[in-house]
C-alpha positions in Angstrom: -19.0 -1.9 6.7 -16.1 -4.3 7.5 -13.0 -2.3 8.5 -9.3 -3.2 8.9 -6.6 -1.3 10.7 -3.2 -1.2 9.0 0.2 0.5 9.3 1.2 2.0 6.0 4.8 3.0 5.5 7.2 4.0 2.7 10.0 1.6 1.7 12.6 3.9 3.3 10.4 4.1 6.4 10.6 7.9 6.4 6.8 8.1 6.5 4.4 5.9 8.5 0.7 6.1 9.4 -1.9 4.0 11.0 -5.1 3.8 8.9 -8.5 2.4 9.3 -9.8 1.4 5.9 -12.8 -0.4 4.5 -12.1 -3.9 3.3 -13.7 -2.9 0.0 -10.7 -0.6 -0.7 -8.2 -1.9 -3.2 -4.4 -1.8 -3.3 -4.7 1.0 -5.9 -6.8 3.0 -3.4 -4.2 2.7 -0.7 -1.4 3.6 -3.1 -3.3 6.7 -4.4 -4.0 7.9 -0.8 -0.3 7.6 0.0 0.7 9.5 -3.1 -1.8 12.2 -2.4 -1.2 12.6 1.4 2.5 12.2 1.4 3.2 14.2 -1.9 5.0 11.2 -3.4 6.2 11.6 -7.0 3.3 11.1 -9.4 5.5 10.1 -12.3 6.4 6.9 -10.5 4.6 3.5 -10.4 4.3 1.9 -7.0 3.6 -1.5 -5.6 2.0 -2.4 -2.3 3.6 -5.2 -0.2 2.3 -6.8 2.9 5.5 -6.7 5.0 4.5 -9.5 7.2 3.7 -12.1 4.5 6.0 -10.6 1.8 3.1 -10.8 -0.7 2.4 -8.2 -3.3 -1.1 -6.7 -3.0 -2.4 -6.2 -6.6 -4.0 -2.8 -7.5 -7.3 -4.5 -8.1 -7.2 -6.7 -5.0 -9.5 -5.8 -2.1 -8.2 -5.6 1.5 -10.0 -8.8 2.4 -9.1 -10.9 5.5 -7.0 -13.4 3.5 -4.9 -10.5 2.1 -4.6 -8.1 5.1 -5.3 -8.6 8.8 -5.6 -6.0 11.6 -2.3 -4.6 12.5 -0.5 -5.7 9.3 2.3 -3.4 8.0 1.8 -2.5 4.3 4.8 -1.0 2.5 4.5 1.3 -0.6 7.5 0.8 -2.8 8.5 2.5 -6.0 8.7 0.2 -9.0 12.1 0.5 -10.6 12.0 0.4 -14.4 15.3 -0.8 -15.9 16.5 0.3 -19.3 14.5 2.8 -21.2 15.6 4.7 -24.2 
């Protein structure tokens, strides 16, 4: 199975981990693992950003070579929802 090594961090950089993941994993898989392992609030939506390229990794997007390279830093960021009544 094709693997990729990434650094995952929170937007405030309070948490950081080096992970070895299968390229078949998706953005949603990475976000869910961070929420579970770091006890992040579950009532919040998150996005995953490749800090090197500045590109958003979609929840359905696999961690293929054109999206993530070995050593890339991925940042999990809460999605702020404006308004709301």
